[in-house]
N, C-alpha and C positions, 0 to 999 in steps of 0.2 A: 794472584795472576793478573797480568796486564791485558786489558782489552784491546784488540786492535781497532782503529778507526774502521768505519764502514767500508771506505773505498780500498783498504788494505786488506780486508777479509778474503781469504783464499778459497779454492774449492766451491764457489758460488755455483748453484745450478741454474741454468738459463735456457731460454726458449728462442727460437729463430722464427720470425714472422715473415713470410714470403707472400706477397699479393703483386702479381705482374699481370697487368691487362694484355688482351690480345695485341693491341696496338704497340705496346712496349716490347713485346716478343718480337715482333716484326722489325723493330729498330735494333735488335741485337741484345736486348737486356733479357737474357734467359733466366729462369728460376735457379739454374745451377750456378750461375754467376753470382746472384744475390746471396745464395746460402754459402758459397765459398767464402765471400767477402766477410760475411757475419762470422763464420767459423774462426778465420783468422784473427778477427778482433777479439773473440772469446779466448782464443788460445794465447794471444798477447796478455790477456788479463788474467790469465790462470784460471778461467772458468771453464765449467764443464757443461757441454750442450746436452740436455736431456730430451728436448722436444723440438721439433721442426712443424710448423703450422703452414700448411700449403692452401693457398687461396688462388691459384693460377687462373686467369681469365675471368676473375670476380670483380665486378664494377665496385669502386670506393664510395659510391653514393650512399650505400648503406650496407654494413657488413656485420651488424650484432646479431642478425638473425641467422647467420651462415653457422653450420655445425662445427666448423674448425674454430670459429670465434668463441662459441660456447664451451667448447673444449679447453681453449686457452685460458678464458676466464676462470674456469672451474679448477685449473691448475695453479693459477694465481691465488685463488682463495685458499686452496688446500696446502699452499706453501711447497708445492711440487717444484715450481720454478721461483726463483728470487729476482729475475730480470727478464725483459724481452727485447732481443735485438731486432732492428729493421733497417732498411735502407734509408728511408726519410719518413717524416711525418705524413705526408700524402700516401705513403704505401700502408701505413696503419690505418688511417681513415681519412677521407676528403671531406666527410661531413663534420662540422665544426662541433654540432652537438654530441655527436658520437665520441670524438676526440676528448672533449671535456669529461665526458661520462667514464671514459676509459682512465684518464688521469686521476679521477676522483677514486676509482676503484684501486688503482695501483697505490696511490698514496696510503688509503686505508689498511691495504694489505702489507704495506712496507716493502713493496716491490718496485724494482727500478726500470725506467724506459731509457732504452738507448737508441738513438737515432744517429746513423753514421755520417749523413750527408750535412746535417745541421750541427754536428759535433755536440749533440746533447747526450749527456750521460748523467742521470740523476743519482748514480752513486758517487758522484763527486760534488764539491761544494758549490761549484758554479752551475751543475745540474740541478741541484736542489733549489737553487733561485729560480730556475724555470718552472719547477713546481709551484712555487709561490706565485709566480706570475699566472700559471694555468688556474690556480684556485681562485685568484681575483677575478679573472675572466670568466670562469664558470658561475661565481656569485653574481656577477653583473649581469650575465645571461639569463640567470634564474630571475633575478629581480625584474629584468625587462620583460620576460615572459609572464610574470604574474601582473605587471602592469597592463600588458596588452589584453591578457584574459579578462582583468577587470572591467576594462573600458568596453570590451566586446560584449560582455555578460548584460551590461544595462541595454546596450543597443539591441541586442536579440531577444531581451526580455520585452522591451517596448514593441518590437515587431510581431510579439506573440509566437516566435520560434522556440523549439525545445532548447533547454539550457544544459542538456546532458542528463543522464540517468533515465529511468523508466517511468511512463506515465502512472499517475495514481491509478489504484485499483478500481475498476469499471470504466477506465478510458483508455485509448490508444492514440498515438500520433499518427495522423493520416493527412497526407498533402500538407504537412507542417501546420497542422490544426489539430487541437484536442477534441475528440469525439468519443461518445460512449462505444464501448467494446461490446458487441452482441451477446457473448457469453458471461461476462462479468457484471455488466449493468444491472440485470435482473438480481443478482445476488446482492449487490451494493444497496439496492432499493429494498430488498427484503430486510436488511440490517435495520433500517430505519423503522419499517413497519414492525418488526419484532420488538424493538426497543420501546416504541411507544405503547405496545400492548403489555410488556412485561416490566418495563422501567428498570431493568437491571442487566448489565453488561454481561455478566457471567451466564444468564439464562440464554441471552442472545448467542454467546459463544457456543454453548451446549447445543442449542437447537441447530445452529449452522452446521457444526461438525456431525452431529447425528443424521442429519440430511445428507451429509456426504459432501458438502461444499468445503473447498480447499482455497488456500491463497494461490496466487499466481505461481509460486514455485512449487505447489503441491503440498504444502504444509499445513497443519491444523490451524484455525483461527485461534487467537489468544485475546485475553482482556485488552492488552496494551494495543494490539493491531485494530480491534473493533473500535476501541475509544479514539484512536487516531483518525480512522475513516469517518466515523460519526461526527467529528469536530472539524473535518476538512470541508471548507466551503465549496471546494470543486463541485460537489454532488448537487449544490443548489443552483449551479452555473456560474459561479465566480472563481476563477483560476488565479492564484497569487504566483506571480513570477518574481525572481530575485528576492526570494522571502526567507532563505536560509543560506548559512554558510558553514565551513568547517574550521575549527581551531587548527592552526598549523601545528600545535604540539601534541595535544592528545586526540585529535580528529574528531572531537565531539562535534554533533550538530547544533549550531547556534542560531537563534532568531535574529534577523537584521533589524534595524529601526524601521518603523512602520512607514516612514517618509521615503524609504528606498524601495518599498513593494511597488510592483507593476501589477495592476488588476486588469483582467480580461474576462468579457462576458462569453461563455460557451454554452453548449446545449446542456440542460440540468438532467439529473436523474430523479430527483424529488423536487416537490415544491418547496418554496421558501418558508412556507407555513409550518411543514413537516420538520425541515431542518431546524428552524427555530424552536419548535416544541421540544425536540429531542435535545438540543443543546441548553434549553432553558433547565429541563431536568438535570443535566450533568453539572451545570453551573450552580443551581441551588444545592446539589449534593456536596459539591466541593465548599461551597461557602458554609454550609451547616456541619461540616465534618462528620456526617452520618450517612448510612447507607439509605438508598431510596426506600420509600414507604412500601409495604407489602401490597401485593395486588389487591384491588377493591374487591370487596365481597359483598357489599350493599349495593342495592340496585341504583340509588340516586346520590351515593357519596361522591362529592366533588361536582355534580351536576346542581344539586340543590344550593341556591344562595339565600343567604338572609338578606333582610331589607337594608341592613347596614353595609352590604357588599361583600361580606365574608362568607367563603363557602361553609356548608354545613356537613358534619360527619357524625357516625355513630361512635361514641365512646365505648369503652369495654365495659361490659355488664350493664348497658344501659340501652333500653328498647325504644330510643328516640333519637332522631337527627337533632344535633345541637349546634348552635353558633357559640364558639369559645369568647366571642368579644361582648356581645350583649346577652347571652343565655337564652335567645329565642329558640324554641323546640317544637318538634312535631313528632307524634308516634309513627313507627315505622309503618304498621299496618294501615293507619290513615292515609298516609302519603300515597301508598301503592293503590289503595282504594280510589283515591281521586284521580290518580293517572289512568286507571282503567275506565273510569266514568268518562274522562276526556276523550280515550280512545274510541269509545263506544259512540259518542256524538260527532266526532271529526269524519270528515269525508276528504277524498283527495282531490286537488284541482288537476286537470289535465295537464297543464304547462309544468307543474311541479312534478307530476308523474313522468313526464319526459325526460326532465332532469335527473330524476332518480334512476331512470332506465339507461340513460347516457352514461351515468356514473357506474352502473353495473357492467356496462359494455367495456368501459375502461379498465374496470377491475379484471374483467374476463381476458382481455388482451394482455395485461400484465402477467396473469397466471400462464396464459400461453407461451410468452417470452421465457418465463421462469422453467416451464416444462421443456422448452427447447434447449435450454442451457443445461439442464438435468441430463436430457438424453444425449447431448453432446459430451459431457463430462463422463457418462457411463461408457460411451464408445470408446473413448480415449483411454479409460481404466481397463477396459477389456483389452485393448491393442497391447497396453504395457504389461498385463498379465500374460498375453500370449507370448510376447518378446522375452519376458523373464523366463518362462518355461522353455522356450527354444533355446536360450543360453544354456539352461540347466541340461537339457538333452545333449547339447553338443559339447558339454564338459567344461564350458567356460565359467560355470558357477558351481561350487561344491553345495553339499546339503545345507551347511549354516548360511551360506551366502544366499541361497535360494529362498531360505525361510525369512531372512532379514528383509528382502525386497518383496517377496510374495505375501507376506501377512498383511502389511498395511495397504497393499493393493486389494487384496481380497475383502478386507474389512471395509474399505471405501466402496467397493462394488456392491456389497450387501445393503450399505447405508443408502447408496442412490436407488438401488432396486426397491427398497422399501418406502423411500420417499416419493417415488414416481406415482404409485396408485394414489396417494394422498393428494397429490397436485391434480392428477387427472379427474379424481372425485370432486375437487373444487371446482374445476372448469365444467364438469357436468351439472353441477349446482347451479353455477352462474348461468348456463344455457336454460336450465329448467326456469330459473327465476327472470329470464329475459322474455317476460309475457307481455301481452297487449294491455293497453291502458285499463280496459274493462276487467281484465283478469286481476291486474294489481289492486283495483278497487274492491273487487270481490274478495281477494285475500285479506285486504285491510278490514273488511267488515267481518271476517271470520276471526280475526286477532283476538277479539275480547273472548269468544268461547275457547279458543285454544290456549289461552294464556295460562290457567291452572296447571295443564299438562307439561309445561316447559320447565327444564332444570334451570337452577339459579343462573348458570353461566350463560345459557341462551337468553334469559330474561335481561340479564345485564348487557348482552351484545345487542339486543333490540333497543333498550333504552338508549345506548350509546349512539346507535345508528340513527334513531328519528327524533331525539331530544336535543334541542339547543341549550336550553336552561330552564330551571324551576326557580321562580322567586317567591319567597316565604315572608310574610310580614306577620304582624300580630292579629291582623284581622282577615287576610286572604291569601290563597295560593293562586299564582298564575303561571301556567305551563305554556312554553313555546316550543312548538315542534318543528323540525327541520324541514320535513316534506309533507306535512300534514297541517295545513292552515285551517282554522275554525270554520265551519260552514256558515255561510252569511257573513256578517260583519261583526258578530258578536263573540267575544272571547268568553270561554267558560271559567269563571271565577268561583273560587270556594271560599264561602264566608265562613269565618271561624267563630264559634261561641266560646263561653267561659269553659264548657266542658270539653273543648278541643275535638269535638266530634263533628262531621260533615252534615250539613243539613240537608 
């Protein structure tokens, strides 16, 4: 069977596009006149008019959002019509960008454009040449747009303006500047604190989710999200602009060369020291290709240093702190006894106490911020639950739909309500600990007597809080405390004998 050329195909279903402005109607160009002209052309071609799209009085500046335009494009894509007839190109669209977009869609759907005034009929060879020209213009327009966007990105990056997209979690754009977001910043800071404490991303994820914290979109935190946020230097006050791009083909996020980055200083959420410690742990994990070490269970592990500079740890089934490099060692019980003797002899200087109390005040302030964030999130969750229940009562949600929305909200509400008392208790403890200098000194003097009653976790927390380092050589042990300098000018040194017992 011989196939007829496209221009000779009979019975083609077509649509008529009528867009006549109010000004044109005043000049005698009625919609009826345009429709009649188009119908006569279709009749002469042997085509069947299936649809008429009316946009009387609509401006040609932008028509893509109009309901009739959306209906027309849907008919083109579904092959309900195979051609669109209109009086002239300006009637289809005066916006060059929209005209090029329409041409692309019609070409992809093998649908013809017929402009009566310009004598363009893409069902004919001459008309198809017009399509080729339109495609070239569209390609040129796209390339020009890409170049303009690329040029503007660098300028906006250097000015510190937003390059599009949302701000990093914990921050918001305000007055064209990146500043901490009041509800998210405490959660971002908590991530670093939890990671320093547990050294495991999955543990941080579990604790965040169990406490009722969620991402900006309301989803649970994942290891991938927490890792990205921990490694993002924005938290320490360095924002990288013009840092990434997207591959044109697969839309994957790619890192640009470092010489194209634009760095800006912003208000930090955590200190540079905390950020460096967290990322040092992550980097060492990647380099060693193994998970981070388990949480320390010995009081001085990682704090005790050998004279050679190596840290000392307790090997399995060995009751001594050991240096793996030079095999220097000290019994666990001996080192704890020396530590307690030093605590008994030390007293607190007033200026160091003031620094300690200032640090405690800062911690309490951060806890208050976190509490406010939790309370805010709880209020939002309760409002979402109320809205979901209202939709269910009004019949807009069936039973299964109600359960799908209600269950995660109710779970989060319980998590938030359970975490609030913990934070409130921590704040109360901070207030109790915000005592006068004399009271702190008195408490320090009682520490020696109270030490045997503490649980191992509490002892470790005290050691981490007040101990800067412990240096152990063959002959002596020197303990340096953060907030407890030795009384007078003499440091307590423990001389080691051959029997490794303190004198």
